[in-house]
C-alpha angles and dihedrals in degrees: 000000000000121000116222113208120189128205092265088049092051092050092047096049101044119087117202093218095050094044093049088056094046090050093047090050089047094054091049091050101034093103088060092063110120096220129027115243117244128218118203127184135185129187117239128200116281098030096297126126142201119225131187127190120192150203105008104197135166131177110258096023115106093211145063135210137222116192128197117189132180114201116202107171094199095049125089109251092027093200123060133164148093140270115217114208112203133186111249091212098062107353094254113165103246100177146350112215132187106260100205094062095037092050092049091051097046095042096042097048093043087053090048089054093049094045092052092049095049104034119089115277107260096019106143108162112098131190126194126202108190112029099213137120094283092059089046090063095043092054092042091054094042091053089060091052104043140003115274111200103168133027124195116185137187130177137164088248106058095200091056090052091050093049092048091049094047093048094048096040094049094043096042101034094235135136106261129185141169123230136183107244144022089249089059087052093053093047089060102038139069087197124041124190120197120196105162144124092238122151094187132061114275098188133029128200088257089063093059138072131210117284100027125135123214126194114195118192105162099075103086101122136040115283098028121118138173106158125050118241092251089061092053092043093056100037135079099251121205121186135180092238125359102214091056091044087059095043101046110352141071094306097052088102110102088222090066097058092114094055108107108202127195122220125238089241090060091049096049092045090051091244090119123029094224098199110027100181142009094254097053122109110225128194130195110199116173128177097192130258131224095235089062089063088052092050092053097039094049091048089051097044092050093050090045092055090045094051100033095242127151137038120289113216129180099220093175092055 
């Protein structure tokens, strides 16, 4: 039997604390994975794209994932697809999970983990550029890891920014305000999170001050851009996987060939200091790795089996 888990199932089954620990463990053990994950992308008509991530593998988990996503920037939601969870013993299809919700959770909480590790100790003012589901999960995860006292938000759709600020301000008991530009967000925040579809820099080095941390989540395919090259050239840059960051992420620009990033795995393991001083600007710039899909899918699947949630289907009947 195959378990079908909808977006609402995934959201109900995943616990932020459990997934944060699963992702931390995954980063520390990702070098033990027997086969490297692959990320493949193809353009579709009208500015859309199709992406496949496979196989998602982690030591100690007896399963693997294959993810197929469609990205249609003008649609709502813009990301649609499925994550297939297979038995590593015989390939049996254990579950099919909604990809949009699962991807938001794994990307958002991995970003929260990295942001907490790289931002200055005690930094509690957070800015959001792009008030969508991805930023929701980053903020939810970050609030579990450190105190957030002030939230500043901007979005191309002012109403969406207002709803985001009101929701998180009310739920977290923080001062929340909406501003007009990314530069306004940076002026008010020690930590800035970007989750946009931008293809032009939203911040330059002149917009920043010493000691800030920036998490940029929108640059996961060629042509997308949230930070100017002078920011990346001046900052300590941390990525999830360097070759992907150079192929399709923030380091794809030929002018950034001299930037030597660390990986989050190195920082978490103590092999790289991450932030080495209070005045340093730090950047976390992931592309997204197949094993992260597995960490989230396996966590949701085990919870579904335990709680009897989801729809059992015999796809081989």
